[in-house]
N, C-alpha and C positions, 0 to 999 in steps of 0.2 A: 154885885157882891162887894162888901166892904173888906178891903185887903188889910186894913189896919196900919196903913203906911203914913197917914197924915201926921205931920209933926216929927217924923223920924229924921235923924241926921245921918246922911250917907256920904261916903268917900268913894270916889271912882278913880282908879288909876288908868292912865292912857285915855283920858277923857277928851282929848282935843279932836278926835275924829273916830270914824268907824263905829265899832260896837260901843265904845265908851260914851261917845256923844249921844248915841241913840238911847242908851240906857239912862243917861242923865236926863234927857228930855222926858222920858216916861216917869222917872221918879219925881221930877218936878211936877208933872201933871197929877201925880198921886198925892201931892202936898208935902213932899220931903224938902228939907234943906240939904242942898247938894254941894259938896266940895269937888271941884273939877281939877284933878291933879294930873300934871303931865310935865315931861321935860321941856316940851314946847309950850312955854307960857303964853306966847302970842296966840297960838291956836286955842288954848284953853280960854283965853280972854274972849276970843271970837264966839265960842260956844256960850260963854256966860252972857255976852251981849245979846245973843239970839234968844236965850231962854229967859232972861230978865231976872225978876226978884227971886230971892231964896237960893241964889247960886253964888259961889265964890271960886275964883280961879286961883290955882296954887302951883307954883313951880316945884316939882318933886322928882328926884332921881331915885327910883325904886331900888336901884342897885347899890345905893349908899345907905348903909344901916344907920349911920348917925343922922343923916338928913331925914330919913323916914321917921326915926324915933322922935326927933325934935318937932317935926311938922305935925305928926299925929298927936303928940302931947299938947301942942298949941291948939289944935282943933278941939280936943277933949276939954281943955280949960275954957275955951271960948264958948262952947255949947253945953258944957257940963255933961256931955254924953257923946257916944258914937254908937249908932244902932246897926249900920250896914256898911260893910266893906266889900267892894267889887274889885277883885284883883284881875284887871283886864290888860294892863300894860304888857306888851310883848314885842319881840323882834323875830324875824324869820331868817333862816339860812338855807341856801340851796346848794346843789352840787354834791358830789360824792365825799365820803370821809377822806379818801386819798387826796382830794383837792382842797380840803379844808385845813385851816391853820389852828394853832393853839389860841390865837387871838379870836378867831371865829367862835371857838368853844367857850372861851372866857366871856365873850360878849353875850351870847345867847343864854348861857347859864346864869350870868349875873342878872339879866333882866327877867327872863322867863321863870326861873326857879328861885334864885336868891331873893328877888324882888317880892315874890309871893310870901316867902317865909318872913322877910323883914316886916312887911306891912301887916301880916297876920299877927306876928308876935307883938307889934306895937299897939294893936287895938285890944289885946287881951286884958291889960289892966282896967281900962274903962268898962269894957263889956263884962268882965268878971265882977266889978264893983256893982254894976247895975243888974247883974245876973240875967242878962239877955243880950242877944246879938246875932247877926246873920253875916256869915262870910261866904261869898260866892266867888269861886275861882274859875277863870276861863282857861280850860285845858284845850284839847283838840283830839280828834280821832287819830291823829298822828301818834298820840301817846299809847294807843293800843297796837299800832302797826309798826312802830319803830321808824316812823317817817310818814309823810303824807303825800298827796298828789303833787304838791310843790315843795313843802318843807322837807329838809333832809333828815338824816339819822340824828344829827345834833339837836335839831329842833324837836324831833319826836321824843328823844330821850329826856329833854327838859319837861315836856308835857307829860310824860309818864311819871316823872318826879312830882309834878303837880297833883296827879291823881293819887299817888301814894301819900303825899303830904295832906291831902284832903281827908283821907281815911284816918290818918294818925291824929290830926288835929280834932276831928269829930269825936274820936274816942277820948282824948284828953279833956276837951272843953265841954262836952255834953253835960257833965255834972254841974256846970256853972250856967246852964241855960243857953249856951251858944251853939247854934247850928252851923255846920260847915259842909258845903256841897260844891260840886263842880259841874260845869257844862262842857261837853266835848263837841264843838261844832265840826261840820264837814267843811269842805272848801267853800270859802266865802269871797265875794268880790268886794274887798275893802281896800283902803289905802295901803295896807301892808302887802297885799297880794296882787293888786291890779297891774303893777309893773311887769308881772310875769304872765298876764292874761291878755291875749288879743281876742277878737271876735271868733276866730276859728277855734282857739283853745276853749273858749267858753262853750261853744256848741259841742265840741268833742267831749268835754267833761260832763256836760249836762246829759248826754246820751247814756252815760254809765251810771246815772243816779236814777233810781226807780221813780221818784217824783218829778224828774225831768228838768231840774233847775238847780242852781247853786244856792247855798245858804245865804240869807240876807240878814242885815242887822235887826230887822223887824222880827225875824224868827227867834233870835237870841233874846231880844228884849222881853218878850212875853214870858219866857222861862226864868229869866233873872228876876223879874218882878214877882213871879210866883214864889221863888225860893227865898226872896227877901221879905216876903209877907208873912203874916200870922197864919195864913192858910196852910203853910207847909211846916207847921210847928213840930211835927213828929217825923220829919224827914231829915236825916243827917248822915254824912259819910258817903253819900251817893255821887256818882258821876253819870250824868244823864247825856246820852248821845242825841244830837239833833243834826242829822245829815241827810234827810230826805230818803233814807233807806240804803244809802251807799254801803254801810257796814254789813248789810244782809247779803251782799254779793259773794 
């Protein structure tokens, strides 16, 4: 099936590792020009070197509205369009609310929620002008539960905000041909979470998931590609859970 992605211009935040780098590889495979944005420029450069042509590494602080606006305007001018935005950058906080600090809240909100808003707002002008675009936000099942298996209430609250933002943006941007959707993964073994997972915890968590394993970047990639493609042209405002059945418990 032709997904209609060849020649599209995509921007992925948090692209230096985990879900972001996996999505980048898949979009390059589909023929997209991909901008790998990350605060960790060295990591983004390594992904660029691994993927080869049609990729560009970009230092980006998603929590800095001015930096986001300037960098996305530069991409739009360079390519004359932006077709796909994947808001993947995120940080996690653990522990109870009592143990958390105001700085913890400021950091997780700045990256996980404000970053999604800033990046989405910055791509609206080029997408509106071309009257097409796909925004895919990486939320979490923690957004439905007020916290996840690892991520705490602060983390869950920001992801709930991403879900609400997805619905609101879909309503506002639909008339301009822009689709906005979100993905809510379950517990995944990525660079963000593996410091909290040892082999015993991986086995323990896998036992409470009906499909018997943690979420992988490969699981997320397939859904991102679908939502970024023309195949999903009539889907917008949705948050799709991908957690191996954990939420059915």
